[in-house]
VOZADREN-949337 format. One record per residue: residue in three letters; x, z, y of N, C-alpha, C in turn. Coordinates in pm, whole numbers, padded with zeros to 5 digits, always signed. Each point is the difference from the previous one (the first is absolute). Layout:
VOZADREN-949337
AlaXZYXZYXZY ...
***
This chain:
VOZADREN-949337
Unk+00115+00051-00088-00166-00023+00053+00132-00024+00153 Unk-00048-00085+00101+00043+00011+00165+00053+00072+00008 Unk+00061+00050+00104-00060+00136+00088-00119-00031+00146 Unk+00030-00145+00016-00098+00019+00075-00141-00113-00064 Unk+00020-00010-00097-00156-00074-00021-00104+00057-00057 Unk-00080+00021+00066-00182+00057+00005-00024+00044-00192 Unk+00024+00174+00035-00067+00057-00090-00151+00112+00013 Unk-00084-00029-00106-00130+00062+00013-00015+00099-00116 Unk+00002+00083+00064+00037+00128-00065-00185+00054-00037 Unk-00089+00017-00085-00127+00038-00001+00008+00177-00041 Unk-00082+00073+00043-00032+00097+00011+00108+00061+00058 Unk+00056+00001+00111+00133+00045+00037-00012+00124+00082 Unk-00153+00067-00055-00005+00185+00038+00041+00062-00116 Unk-00030-00020-00066+00000+00075-00155+00074+00061-00026 Unk+00034+00025-00142+00116+00096+00003+00156-00106-00086 Unk-00073-00150-00051+00126-00094-00019+00006-00069+00131 Unk-00105+00002+00002+00011-00149+00170+00077+00062+00058 Unk-00003+00123+00047+00092+00051+00144+00181-00026-00071 Unk-00003+00083-00113+00104+00011+00004+00070-00152-00043 Unk-00014-00052-00044+00015-00168-00006+00019-00092+00154 Unk-00096+00073+00100+00046-00026+00168+00113+00069-00004 Unk+00059+00099-00021+00082+00116+00048+00121-00102-00125 Unk+00000-00057-00089+00113+00002-00053+00053-00192+00046 Unk-00127-00041+00052+00068-00150+00052+00072+00019+00109 Unk-00091+00111+00102+00063+00005+00129+00150+00049+00024 Unk+00017+00077-00114+00124+00103-00004+00145-00151-00026 Unk-00057-00088-00115+00075-00138-00011+00019-00082+00126 Unk-00083+00008+00077+00045-00070+00091-00145-00141+00063 Unk-00101-00045-00129-00112-00020+00023-00084-00008+00124 Unk+00026-00096+00044-00090-00029+00165-00070-00012-00004 Unk-00133-00122-00093-00101-00080+00066-00095+00072-00098 Unk-00039+00086-00019-00125+00079-00078-00096+00015+00052 Unk-00071-00036-00080-00197-00005+00067-00042+00097-00092 Unk-00110+00062+00089-00099+00076-00090-00146+00052+00084 Unk-00064+00023-00012-00189-00053-00017-00073+00213-00084 Unk-00068+00029+00107-00076+00168-00028-00099-00139-00102 Unk-00058+00111-00042-00106-00055-00060-00109-00040+00126 Unk-00030+00072+00129-00037-00050+00067+00014-00113+00076 Unk+00085-00075+00020+00100-00071+00036-00083-00129-00114 Unk+00065+00007-00091-00035-00089-00160-00061+00041-00080 Unk-00097-00001-00111-00107+00011-00059+00043-00055-00127 Unk+00082+00051-00130+00050-00100-00054-00089-00017-00150 Unk-00133+00021+00038-00114-00016-00134-00098-00116+00097 Unk+00071-00091+00132-00069-00058+00060+00057-00157-00025 Unk-00013-00107-00086+00082-00081+00020-00013-00067+00081 Unk-00060-00066+00123-00021-00053+00060+00130+00045+00062 Unk-00029+00134+00089+00137+00074+00048+00121-00071-00041 Unk+00044+00068-00119+00135+00006-00096+00006-00157+00072 Unk-00071-00097-00050+00052-00150+00040+00018-00043+00132 Unk-00045+00010+00073+00074+00060+00168+00069+00035+00056 Unk+00031+00120-00096+00151+00065+00023+00105-00072-00033 Unk-00041-00058-00111+00112+00021-00064+00066-00223+00075 Unk-00127-00026+00063+00061-00174+00001+00040+00042+00147 Unk-00065+00137+00098+00074-00040+00098+00155+00146+00031 Unk-00005+00063-00103+00125+00076-00006+00098-00049-00096 Unk-00004-00124-00105+00136-00045-00095+00096+00118-00032 Unk-00050+00109-00056+00098+00060-00052+00082-00101-00137 Unk+00146+00048-00026+00104-00100-00096-00027+00114-00111 Unk-00010+00104+00020-00044+00087-00152-00132+00114+00086 Unk-00005+00080-00143-00138+00044+00020+00008+00111-00090 Unk+00014+00169+00063-00023+00111-00085-00102+00065-00028 Unk-00085-00025-00138-00162+00053-00008-00006+00153-00011 Unk+00022+00106+00051+00010+00107-00019-00187+00083+00045 Unk-00040-00075+00073-00169+00049+00031-00061-00036-00120 Unk-00025+00153-00040-00162+00027-00124-00095+00115+00078 Unk-00090-00040-00114-00108+00155+00014+00051+00083-00113 Unk+00021+00110+00087+00072+00051-00139-00059+00150+00019 Unk+00023+00116-00094-00092+00136-00022+00031+00068-00087 Unk-00003+00132-00036+00037+00036-00118-00147+00032-00095 Unk+00035+00093-00134-00085-00015-00103-00176-00080+00027 Unk-00052+00196+00126-00141-00042-00035-00019-00133+00117 Unk+00086-00022+00118-00047-00109+00075-00003-00160-00080 Unk+00086-00009-00108-00030-00119-00108-00100-00045-00054 Unk-00014+00155-00042-00149-00005-00098-00102-00010+00076 Unk-00015+00059+00107-00108+00009+00073-00033-00160+00079 Unk+00097-00053+00058-00009-00122+00064+00069-00105-00085 Unk-00114-00023-00162+00085-00114-00021-00004-00088+00052 Unk-00112-00064+00050-00015-00102+00067+00056-00080+00057 Unk+00074+00069+00129+00018+00030+00123+00205-00075-00040 Unk+00023+00109-00099+00079-00014-00071+00051-00143+00006 Unk-00047-00043-00088+00007-00164-00127-00019-00074+00141 Unk-00138+00014+00044+00038-00139+00154+00070+00005+00048 Unk+00020+00127+00085+00124-00052+00132+00101-00007-00072 Unk+00077+00034-00082+00127+00015-00064-00035-00186-00030 Unk-00050-00011-00109-00056-00148+00017+00023-00115+00124 Unk-00069+00038+00092+00007-00079+00119+00081-00024+00071 Unk+00105+00087-00006+00081+00050+00157+00160-00085-00146 Unk-00025-00015-00113+00107-00006-00038+00005-00151-00056 Unk-00153-00085-00008-00017-00123-00032+00012-00019+00187 Unk-00057+00010+00080+00039-00039+00159+00139-00043+00056 Unk+00113+00093-00047+00104+00022+00046+00099-00094-00108 Unk-00055+00008-00087+00073-00065-00146+00023-00159+00013 Unk-00144-00050+00026-00080-00084-00014+00090-00114+00156 Unk-00021+00094+00125+00034-00068+00173+00178-00001-00050 Unk+00048+00059-00154+00138+00009+00040+00037-00142-00099 Unk-00068-00055-00111+00041-00094-00004-00047-00109+00074 Unk-00117-00019+00105-00063-00053+00040+00122-00059+00131 Unk+00007+00075+00064+00155-00006+00094+00149+00011+00000 Unk+00018-00017-00161+00160+00005-00064+00046+00068+00058 Unk-00062+00129+00019+00112+00164-00033+00148-00026-00109 Unk+00071+00012+00052+00158-00020-00086-00040+00106-00097 Unk-00046+00185-00047+00007+00042-00060-00074+00131+00026 Unk-00088-00002-00083-00072+00126-00004+00009+00098-00136 Unk-00011+00102+00171-00001+00198-00183-00165+00011+00065 Unk-00052+00025-00171-00076+00078+00000-00013+00170-00046 Unk-00049+00049-00021+00011+00140+00015-00105+00083-00089 Unk-00019+00049-00126-00075+00045-00054+00018+00109-00050 Unk-00007+00042-00110-00029+00138-00082+00043+00020-00104 Unk+00068+00104-00057-00047+00042-00120-00048+00006-00111 Unk-00115+00045+00083-00140+00012-00061-00064-00120-00074 Unk+00022-00107+00051+00040-00109-00136+00023-00023-00115 Unk+00041+00124-00053+00045-00047-00151-00121+00078-00041 Unk+00000-00023-00160-00121+00066-00076+00004+00144-00004 Unk-00044+00069+00012-00050+00189-00007+00094+00046-00089 Unk-00017-00087-00147+00068+00068-00106+00184-00089+00010 Unk+00006-00049+00082+00111-00058+00015+00158+00033-00066 Unk+00055-00032-00064+00166+00057-00117+00043+00050+00155 Unk+00085+00104-00015+00110+00050+00073+00156-00015-00035 Unk+00033-00075+00132+00033-00044+00106-00103-00143+00010 Unk-00074+00003+00126-00106-00130+00026+00066-00103+00062 Unk+00052-00069-00137+00070-00147+00018-00120-00120+00067 Unk+00075-00071+00094-00098-00106+00050-00058-00053-00147 Unk+00067-00061-00127-00096-00076-00077-00108+00076-00046 Unk-00037+00127-00008-00103+00100-00031-00150-00041+00066 Unk+00005-00097+00117-00138-00030+00113-00067-00078-00118 Unk-00114+00075-00011-00144-00121-00024+00015+00106-00192 Unk+00094+00050-00017-00041+00032-00105-00067+00117-00110 Unk-00111+00019+00170-00070+00135-00117-00108-00007+00157 Unk-00097+00112-00041-00068-00006+00148+00040+00142+00036 Unk-00014-00061+00197+00022+00114+00087-00076+00143+00014 Unk+00005+00053+00064-00004+00143+00033-00155-00023+00087 Unk-00091+00055-00020-00129-00052-00012-00036+00079+00183 Unk+00082+00056+00027-00030+00062+00211+00056-00117+00056 Unk+00115-00038+00000+00059-00098+00035+00040-00163-00050 Unk-00170-00021-00062+00036-00099-00048-00023-00165+00107 Unk-00128+00052+00028-00012-00081+00184+00137-00040+00064 Unk+00096+00087+00001+00093-00035+00148+00097-00082-00101 Unk+00032+00094-00159+00149-00087-00087-00061-00127-00008 Unk-00110-00056-00063-00086-00151+00019+00052-00046+00091 Unk-00004+00014+00118-00014-00013+00135+00215-00055+00014 Unk+00039+00070-00074+00151-00027+00024+00022-00085-00113 Unk-00038+00054-00074+00044-00127-00139+00008-00144+00062 Unk-00166-00022+00043-00053-00136+00093+00145-00035+00047 Unk+00034+00057+00110+00069-00014+00088+00167-00058-00062 Unk+00037+00107-00094+00115-00066-00126-00005-00100+00015 Unk-00128-00063-00099-00013-00149-00017-00094-00083+00100 Unk-00012+00004+00073+00019-00090+00102+00143-00048+00045 Unk+00051+00106+00011+00114-00039+00067+00091-00084-00101 Unk-00021+00057-00115+00078-00110-00133-00054-00093+00005 Unk-00112-00060+00019-00108-00120-00025+00046-00125+00096 Unk-00005+00161+00115+00073-00185+00138+00102+00020-00072 Unk+00112+00050+00034+00134-00021-00035-00012-00131-00073 Unk-00052+00016-00166-00002-00046-00075-00021-00171+00004 Unk-00140-00008+00139-00094-00134-00064+00099-00069+00184 Unk-00015+00118+00077+00026-00090+00181+00203-00016+00015 Unk+00103+00082-00090+00110+00055+00009+00008+00104+00085 Unk-00087+00068+00051+00007+00101+00112+00137+00109-00050 Unk+00066+00079+00093+00075+00106-00076-00101+00151+00051 Unk-00105+00093-00054-00038+00080-00045+00020+00083-00025 Unk+00077+00121-00014+00001+00141-00076-00019+00111+00016 Unk-00061+00001-00104-00063+00178-00048+00055+00117+00005 Unk-00030+00128+00067+00071+00077-00037-00075+00124-00052 Unk+00007+00079-00098-00108+00176-00047+00083+00051+00074 Unk+00015+00059+00063+00072+00170+00032-00118+00113-00074 Unk+00098+00152-00024-00067+00094-00078-00050+00030+00152 Unk-00002+00155-00041-00059+00140+00082+00080-00085+00141 Unk+00042+00026+00140+00010+00000+00029-00021+00093+00157 Unk+00112+00064+00061-00028+00156+00110+00092-00074+00085 Unk-00027+00075+00139+00128-00043+00110-00064-00013+00072 Unk+00065+00002+00166-00058-00008+00127-00129-00059+00003 Unk-00097+00047+00098-00143-00075+00007-00084+00006-00139 Unk+00003+00108-00046-00063-00026-00164-00134+00103+00060 Unk-00062+00013-00107-00132+00088+00045-00060+00149-00027 Unk-00013+00089+00073+00042+00114-00051-00155+00053+00024 Unk-00093-00043+00050-00105+00034-00023-00057+00019-00188 Unk-00059+00169+00031-00002+00019-00156-00170+00009-00034 Unk-00055-00152+00030-00126-00014-00066+00066-00127-00052 Unk+00044-00039+00061+00067-00173-00058+00173+00016-00004 Unk+00070+00082+00019+00189-00052-00050+00037-00025-00174 Unk+00097+00005-00020+00010-00037-00136+00108+00172+00003 Unk+00020-00064-00118+00016+00138-00105+00154+00076+00097 Unk+00103-00068+00009+00117+00074+00160-00029-00008+00118 Unk-00085-00061+00067-00001+00092+00120-00090+00085+00031 Unk-00132+00004-00127-00066+00088+00006+00092+00177-00028 Unk+00079-00051-00112+00097+00121-00026+00054+00074+00113 Unk+00081-00077+00084+00100+00069+00126-00143+00023+00068 Unk-00084-00027+00030-00103+00047+00109-00063+00124-00048 Unk-00047-00004-00118-00065+00178-00049+00138+00082-00003 Unk+00112-00048-00094+00117+00119+00046+00033+00027+00089 Unk+00018-00109+00122+00019+00044+00129-00097+00121+00043 Unk-00127-00026+00026-00089+00117+00042-00005+00091-00079 Unk+00039+00030-00150+00042+00117-00087+00071+00042+00062 Unk+00135-00049+00035+00045+00041+00016+00037+00145+00207 Unk-00080-00057+00022-00096+00010+00130-00055+00101-00023 Unk-00084+00002-00050-00131+00122-00093+00085+00120-00021 Unk+00125-00093-00078+00101+00150+00000+00039+00079+00064 Unk+00045-00068+00076+00044+00055+00139-00052+00061+00141 Unk-00180-00003-00052-00099-00005+00116+00110-00050+00121 Unk+00012-00138-00015+00056-00111+00099-00141-00047+00078 Unk-00098+00055+00038-00085-00090+00050+00057-00118+00103 Unk+00059+00072+00098+00037-00187+00120+00001-00078-00163 Unk+00086+00010-00111+00029-00104-00063-00072-00070-00027 Unk-00110+00063-00058-00147-00055-00066-00105-00055+00131 Unk-00024+00056+00074-00061-00014+00116+00063-00218+00040 Unk+00177+00028-00007+00054-00098+00021-00038-00118-00060 Unk-00020+00031-00143+00019-00086-00106-00211-00083+00021 Unk-00065+00094+00021-00124-00031-00047-00056-00111+00177 Unk+00077+00070+00110+00011-00040+00118+00024-00233-00017 Unk+00122+00030-00085+00090-00086-00038-00129-00129-00080 Unk-00034+00052-00058-00092-00046-00076-00108+00087-00115 Unk-00111+00002+00076-00077+00110-00049-00053-00056-00173 Unk-00064+00147-00025-00075-00029-00129-00123+00012-00023 Unk-00070-00103-00060-00164-00022+00045-00060+00061+00143 Unk+00060-00035+00059-00039+00048+00176+00085+00090+00016 Unk+00021+00077-00036+00061+00147+00009+00144-00044+00085 Unk+00045+00112+00125+00081+00003+00086+00092+00103+00023 Unk+00103-00005+00089+00035+00102-00073-00094+00118+00141 Unk-00102-00089+00083-00109+00085+00088-00068+00065-00015 Unk+00010+00056-00165-00105+00006-00055+00062+00123-00043 Unk-00115+00104-00050+00045+00177-00064+00105+00007-00066 Unk+00014+00093-00033+00101-00001-00137-00064+00033-00096 Unk-00098+00056-00014-00072+00000-00137-00062-00113+00016 Unk-00071-00081+00079-00015-00205-00071+00105-00035-00044 Unk+00116-00002+00049+00086-00054-00041+00007+00040-00171 Unk+00050+00167+00028+00023+00004-00153-00088-00011-00099 Unk-00101-00058+00018-00097-00049-00075+00001-00133-00025 Unk+00021-00065+00110+00057-00166-00048+00115-00010-00070 Unk+00110+00075+00001+00102+00052-00033-00016-00024-00162 Unk-00067+00090-00058-00055+00096-00076-00081-00140-00153 Unk-00039-00064+00100-00133-00070-00022+00189-00155-00112 Unk+00040-00006+00123+00155-00076-00059+00127+00032-00097 Unk-00104+00106-00006+00094+00104-00073+00142+00056+00010 Unk-00010+00068+00159+00101+00034+00072-00079+00153+00000 Unk+00034+00110-00089-00065+00138+00001+00109+00107-00002 Unk-00028+00128+00077+00034+00081+00037-00053+00154-00073 Unk+00024+00067-00159-00089+00105+00032+00105+00101-00062 Unk-00051+00140+00095+00131+00130-00033+00126-00006+00081 Unk+00037-00079+00102+00100-00058+00062+00052-00135-00149 Unk-00074-00007-00095+00093-00123-00073-00075-00134+00049 Unk+00103-00106-00038-00051-00125+00061+00019-00072-00119 Unk-00170-00114-00020+00055-00071-00098-00017-00152+00023 Unk+00067-00090-00054-00032-00141+00045-00046-00083-00117 Unk-00111-00060+00008-00031-00043-00140+00026-00153-00027 Unk+00034-00035-00138+00031-00149-00043-00111-00016-00020 Unk-00009-00187+00018-00116+00002-00103+00072-00019-00189 Unk-00103+00008-00059+00054-00023-00139+00129+00066-00112 Unk+00031-00025-00073+00109+00093-00076+00160+00016+00035 Unk-00020-00066+00111+00136-00054+00058+00104-00040-00138 Unk-00027-00072-00097+00085-00073-00107+00008-00099+00038 Unk-00104-00128+00062+00023-00154+00015+00133+00035+00069 Unk+00031-00160-00004+00149-00086+00014-00029-00035+00087 Unk+00053-00051+00090-00005-00076+00117+00172-00042+00046 Unk-00018-00111+00051+00117-00048+00072-00018-00030+00133 Unk+00114+00043+00065-00074-00034+00191+00121-00066+00046 Unk+00012-00093+00101+00063-00095+00052-00002+00044+00161 Unk+00129+00001+00110-00018+00062+00129-00025-00142+00062 Unk-00105+00009+00102-00046-00105+00054+00080-00163+00071 Unk+00143+00074+00067+00090-00074+00063+00070-00006-00096 Unk+00019-00025-00200+00076-00087-00075-00124-00092-00036 Unk-00115-00001+00017-00100-00030-00033+00021-00193+00073 Unk+00046+00109+00147-00009-00122+00084+00126-00107-00007 Unk+00104+00026-00071+00138+00014+00019-00028-00093-00104 Unk-00067+00018-00130+00027-00114-00163-00043-00107+00067 Unk-00130-00021+00054-00159-00117+00101+00177-00059+00070 Unk+00029+00024+00074+00095-00095+00085+00130-00059-00103 Unk+00079+00123-00010+00053-00076-00113+00021-00101-00101 Unk-00185+00007-00007-00069-00125-00126-00019-00073+00113 Unk-00057+00029+00113-00046-00134+00014+00085-00090+00097 Unk+00197+00039+00012+00115-00042+00045+00015-00029-00107 Unk+00004+00034-00107+00136-00082-00107-00087-00054-00168 Unk-00104+00014+00009-00076-00058-00117-00094-00066+00027 Unk-00053-00113-00124-00121-00011+00042-00056+00016-00178 Unk-00081-00106+00034-00096+00001-00137+00027-00015-00085 Unk+00099-00165+00019+00046+00000-00149+00107+00113-00085 Unk-00016+00026+00084+00125+00207-00047-00072+00077-00071 Unk-00146-00031+00026-00082+00117-00104-00005-00043-00123 Unk-00038-00093-00065-00005-00003-00153+00118-00076-00055 Unk-00038+00002-00141+00128-00102-00036-00066-00108-00097 Unk-00114+00050-00068-00104-00133-00082+00022-00123+00083 Unk+00007-00117-00092-00023-00087+00074-00110-00111-00063 Unk-00134+00092-00048-00070-00065-00035-00120+00112+00022 Unk-00048+00087-00012-00073+00110+00043+00035+00074+00096 Unk-00020-00036+00129+00085+00092+00101-00179+00116+00092 Unk+00105+00106-00097-00141+00109+00061+00078+00125+00016 Unk-00084+00064+00014+00117+00167+00044+00077-00017+00078 Unk+00019-00087+00109+00056-00021+00127+00046+00113+00096 Unk-00107+00082+00002+00020+00114+00083+00112+00120-00023 Unk+00008+00052+00062+00166+00107-00002-00020+00133+00066 Unk+00046+00082-00061-00081+00137-00032+00132+00081+00137 Unk-00092+00025+00093+00120+00093+00055-00024+00163-00002 Unk+00103+00131-00055+00015+00044-00021+00144+00074+00016 Unk-00016+00132-00072+00175+00069-00043-00057-00006-00129 Unk-00056-00003-00051+00033+00020-00207-00006+00102-00078 Unk-00044+00130+00130+00088+00206-00008-00189+00048-00012 Unk-00027+00037-00075-00119+00071+00088-00013+00174+00024 Unk-00069+00049-00019-00052+00186-00004-00118+00054+00015 Unk+00016+00097-00056-00100+00041-00014-00087+00127+00070 Unk-00158-00029+00027-00037+00041+00166+00074+00156+00002 Unk-00047-00004-00087+00080+00210-00017+00161+00001+00066 Unk+00096-00083-00033+00090-00008+00074+00022-00051+00115 Unk-00160-00102+00014+00085-00065+00143-00061+00140+00111 Unk-00124+00090-00053-00039+00108+00084+00111+00069+00021 Unk+00098+00041-00105+00061+00095+00003+00094-00038+00112 Unk+00064-00148+00020+00082-00055+00053+00000-00003+00166 Unk-00122+00004-00007-00049-00044+00130-00004+00175+00112 Unk-00078+00063-00141+00048+00135+00077+00094+00083+00016 Unk+00139-00035-00094+00094+00055+00037+00057-00086+00145 Unk-00045-00146+00041+00057-00048+00094-00066+00062+00148 Unk-00143+00040+00020-00024+00059+00094-00034+00140-00027 Unk+00067+00057-00088+00017+00101-00004-00104+00133-00014 Unk-00145-00067-00103-00113+00110-00026+00091+00043-00107 Unk-00040+00156+00035+00006+00098-00123-00121+00030-00096 Unk-00154-00039+00019-00092+00050-00048+00015-00072-00108 Unk-00176+00014-00097+00040-00063-00111-00123-00109-00033 Unk+00016-00063-00119-00111-00158-00015-00062+00041-00087 Unk-00161-00066+00052-00105+00057-00111-00003-00178-00069 Unk-00018-00011-00106-00018-00116-00104-00142+00031+00032 Unk-00110-00097+00066-00116-00042-00096-00036-00079-00091 Unk+00035+00023-00114-00076-00067-00135-00108-00105+00005 Unk-00075+00083+00093-00148-00078+00054-00031-00166+00012 Unk+00145+00064+00024+00029-00175+00132+00050-00086-00141 Unk-00015-00134+00026+00045-00115-00066+00153-00009-00016 Unk+00047-00075-00062+00182+00007-00071+00044-00119+00069 Unk-00102-00117-00040-00005-00119+00023+00126-00045-00141 Unk+00014-00073+00054+00134-00072-00130+00105+00066+00016 Unk+00031+00080-00148+00097+00069-00009+00178-00051+00059 Unk-00030-00155-00015+00167-00028+00046+00011-00152+00048 Unk+00066-00028+00115-00015-00146+00081+00104+00017+00039 Unk+00163-00107-00053+00065-00003+00019+00036-00132+00011 Unk+00031-00083+00115+00049-00113-00014+00168-00083-00067 Unk-00041-00094-00038+00152-00044-00085+00028-00085+00136 Unk+00144+00002+00020+00053-00022+00135+00121-00052-00007 Unk-00019-00092-00188+00140-00055-00008+00075-00129+00060 Unk-00186-00116+00012+00022-00127+00054-00008+00028+00119 Unk-00057+00106+00087+00088+00048+00192+00169+00021+00001 Unk+00008+00065-00129+00164+00001+00026+00102-00093-00040 Unk-00086-00064-00117+00088-00132+00020+00038-00163+00126 Unk-00130+00112+00002-00023-00135+00150+00159+00054+00131 Unk-00002+00124-00030+00146+00025+00110-00119+00117+00087 Unk-00052+00043-00069-00041+00152+00146-00027+00115-00135 Unk+00006+00125+00074+00016+00130-00045-00076+00080+00130 Unk-00074+00094-00067-00054+00099+00148+00091+00115+00053 Unk+00043+00047+00082+00096+00086+00072-00031+00130+00036 Unk-00134-00018-00006-00026+00167+00084-00085+00076-00159 Unk+00105+00119-00007-00069+00089-00170-00127+00073+00069 Unk-00092+00081-00047-00106+00079+00039-00006+00086+00022 Unk+00152+00092-00009+00014+00130+00086+00020-00073+00167 Unk+00082-00089-00002+00077-00082+00137-00125+00025+00083 Unk-00141-00088-00105-00107-00082+00112-00144+00058+00023 Unk+00049+00195-00102-00112+00062+00100+00069+00078+00080 Unk+00145+00027-00037-00027+00047+00137+00036-00071+00119 Unk+00035-00136+00030-00052-00125+00122-00087+00018-00022 Unk-00127-00015-00070-00149+00003-00005-00057+00152+00108 Unk+00039+00074-00059-00042+00143+00044+00050-00019+00177 Unk+00146+00013-00015+00047-00025+00160-00122-00148+00094 Unk-00015-00086-00018-00070-00083-00006-00143+00066+00129 Unk-00079+00052-00144-00100+00099+00000-00018+00072+00147 Unk+00111+00072+00016+00029+00116+00069+00006-00074+00127 Unk+00062-00121+00086-00014-00045+00107-00097-00018+00035 Unk+00002+00070+00173-00104+00043+00089-00075-00178+00013 
***
């Protein structure tokens, strides 16, 4: 990619998109274009076509998507499959129409079967049924992979799909109603530490920055204690407990978002679609897993965060809540063979994430 060529990053405000913008800027790319949702609705085919015709990007990184946790995925099933399909179809098709030199499509490792062999290799795609709760989202992402593959094979485009593992980092979502496990644990343990130290200034500051169900630091202490208790942060007889859903036994893999961005830019700069497969007959499973190839139990993760933050209280594992899949680990040998490996360890990443969270 030329430093002055036009690069369109869709989804630039998200966890990954913002990290990609930072990475590209630091490397001297000078012609980055972005649009907020209010400026360009990617589900609007006409608007997307007009955008490509006027801006003429040479490269596209598609990090925009409708995302959410288990409850959102399972509740808004129609929205998740429709909006993600529309976003993908519009951006990928217009990239073909306007002869974009290279496109990177970002998906998720939830594309793999519910009972996928571990670690999950690219070749395991479509071998079995998907996890029911996020099936619509996963099907949309699988369709995106196949759209890129099919356009490459029919039209000679250079579209590459990457599937990241669980990500965390700057601009993560710490809303306890919607956040994923790692940022949720950081915030809950942070509030737990403040509660055990009777540090109400910290608690009020936290809720003012990000209210919980409308509760801010302006609410009474009793009201705040009730909402904290609802989210599993409790104090009883001067002892503080932080509740964690499930048994703590499930194993999960986590990748620092800026590492993910670096992998994306590395692929855009150094690799092409032809590098993603070996077969000369049936070309499939061309997507690339992006992760660390390392996992940790939820209980171990909680204790690592506890040590980082300095919380001295206890955890309560709520076995009445679902554990989900017991192990989800990516096989990253394909990525490593293409020349990229993660740099930020989980211990270092948690410290960086907590420092970011504490920034005013």
